Each structure stands twice: as structure tokens, then as C-alpha cells.
N, C-alpha and C positions, 0 to 999 in steps of 0.2 A: 495949779492946773497946767500953766505954761511950762513949768519945770518937767512935769511928767510927760507932756507931749514932746518936748525937746529930747528927753532921754529915750523915748520910744523911737523917734525918727533917727536919732544917732545910732541906736542899736541896730535898726534895720539897715541903715546905710553902711554901718561898720560890717555887718554880716555880708552885705553885697560886695563890699571892697575885699573882704577876706576870701570870698568865693572866687572873685576875679583874680586875686593874687595866687590862689591855689591853682587855677587853670593855667595861668601864665607860667607858674613855677613847674608845672608838670611836664613842660617841654612838648606839649601836643598842639602848639599853635600852628604846626605845619599841616593840619588837616587830618592827622592820624587820630582816630578815636577808638581806643581799645575796647570800650564797652560795646560799640556797634560791631566791631570786628569779631569779638567773641560771640555776640548774639548771632551773627551770620553763620559762624561755625556750628552753633547749637541748632539753628534752624535747618541746616543741611542734614543733620542727623535725627531730626524729629519727624515722626509721622503724625499728622493731625488726625484726631478722631471725630471732630465736630465740623462738618462742612458749612457752618454758618447758621443762618436763621432756621428755626424749627421746621417749618414746612419744606424749606429747601433741603434740609438734612433728611427728612422723611422721604422726599422724592429721590434724593441721591441714593439712599439705602435701597429703595425699591428698584431703581434702575440697575444697581449693582447686582441684585438678586436675579432680576430678569435676564441680564446679560450673561450671568453665570449658568443659567438653566438652558440646556440645549433644546428643551421641549417648549420653550416660550413661543407662543403663537403671536408674532408681531402684528398680524392683521387684526387681532382682537385687543391689543394693548390700549388702554385708555388712561394715559397719564394726565390728560387735561381734566378728566372726570375726577381723578384722585386729587389733583391740585384744587379743584373747586370745593371738594369735601374738606380738605385741609384748611382752606380759607374760612369755611363755615365753622370748623372746630376753633379756629383762632377767634372768630367773631363771637362764638358762644362764650369763650373764656374771657375775652377782653371787653366786650361791649354789653354783656347781659347784666341787668340790675335784678337783684334777687331780694325778696322779703321772705325770710324764713320764720315760721311760727312753730313752736314746740307744741306737740299734741301729747296727751297722756301716754300714747303707745308709739310715738315716733315724731314725725315732723311733716309740715307742709311747706313747700317752697313755691312762691309765686314769682315766675321769671318773666321779665319784660325788657323792652328796649325800643330802639327806633324801628322803622319799617323793615329794613334788611335783617336786623336782629330778630324781630318777630317771625319773619319767614324762616330763618334758621331754626329758631326754637320750635316752630310748628313741625319742622321736618325731623329734627334731631331728638327732641325730648321723648316723643312717643316711641321712636325706634329704639332708643336706649332703654326706656322703661320696659319694653318687651324683653330686652336682654337681662335687665335687673330682675325681672319677674321669674326668670329661670332658676333663681336662687330661692329655695323654699323656706328660707329662714325669715323672709319678710314678704309683705304684700305691697305691691307697687301699682300706682294708678297715675296716669297722665291725663289731665283734663284741659281741653282747649277753652280759653276764656276770651272775652272781647279784646282785652289789652295784654294778653300773654298766655302762658301755659303754666298750669299748676302741676307740680310733681309732689305726690303724697306717698310717703313710705312709712309703713307701720309694722309692728311685730308684737307678739305676745311675750317674747323673751326679753327681760330687762337688759341683759348684756347686749343683745342685738339692737335694742332701742338706743343704748349708749353709743353703739357703733354708728347707727344711722345719723344721730345728731352730731357725732364727731366728724363724720364724712361731709355732712351738709350737701347742698345742691351740687357744688363743683366737684367734690370728692366722689359723690355717687355717679356723676356724669363721666368721671375718669376711671371708675372701677369696672370690674368684670373684664379681665384682660383678654378682650377679643379684638382690640383695635388693630393690632398688627396684621392678624389674619384677615380682617375686614378690608384693610388697605391693600393687601396683596390681591385679594379677590377683585377689588375695584380696578386695580392696575391691570390685571389680566383680562378685564372686560367681562367678568362673571357677575352674576346677580348676587351681591353681597347680602341682600336681605332675604334670600330664598332659603338660607340655611339656618 
């Protein structure tokens, strides 16, 4: 055991000594770092496409669209409202606990969480269930319960049942590509639930 430990320590120290020798031999002890220098040149020629955290990125994109639109009514713009909605979306994805139960024709998802998460679920799940219900391939029901919200999605078509189960609660909450339009309406101060 002692011999193995000594060999491992020697190998590690030897590798460190080799790396130090390589650095000294490279002639860059004068503060010149070619890796950093070339990275700087690359960064000058690169346009980033992701401005950071998801909610920040969504707000940044909306601001860019609003600023490019000469018809934007800045007196109605409500970015604080959109930000609050994005926080709720994050809470729904990050903080919700879900118990999914397969039904013969679909599934039931019981979603719950702490007090803030429950408030989010009670606002978002019924609103999104109404969007999901516009797809006539399935039946959607959101039921408020004492400790959460149940989302029940069913279909008579076995291929749609497979899709429902594959999407699960979070996939269904993210489906029906209306989110960007909804966000623009909120940002413009329009009633996003009236349409």
C-alpha cells in the first residue's frame, strides 16, 4: 500500500514539475499569454447570441423588438409585468413537484409546491390548460385541489395518448407555441388572456 501511495504522489509531483518546466521553457514568463491574446482577438470578432440568464434573454429580445417598432406605445409598455410572468415561468419549471399517474387514455399530473409555487400553479395551469384545450386531439382539464392543481389530459387516439405521456406535465406546459406572442402582448400592455 505504501509503495502504491508513493508512486501516485511521485507521478503527481512529476507531472506538476513537468508542467512548470514547460511553462518556464516556453519563454512566456514575461507576462505574455498567447492563449489569452488569441481569445481576445476572437471575442472582438464574435457576436453573442445569448444575453445571459433565460428571463433576462427573453426581456432583452422583447426590448429589441419594441425599440425596432416605430409604432410602440411606450406609455403602455409593461416590462415589469412581463418580468413577473417570467419569474413565475421559472418557478413553475424549477420549484414545482409533480406526481404523474398514467390513465388508460392519458395521464393525470398533480402539481404542488410551496406557497409561492402553489399561487403560480393556480394562475398558470388553468390558463395554459385553456390553450391546450384548443387542440381537439385531446381533452384537457385543470382542477384546483387543496394542496395543488391537477392537470388531466386524455385522448381516444392511442398515438395521442403516447404523446401526452411522453410530454408529461412540463412538456405539456411548454407546448402550444403561443408563449412568444403572449409575451409580446404582455410587454405591449395588452390583455394577453383576451385572445
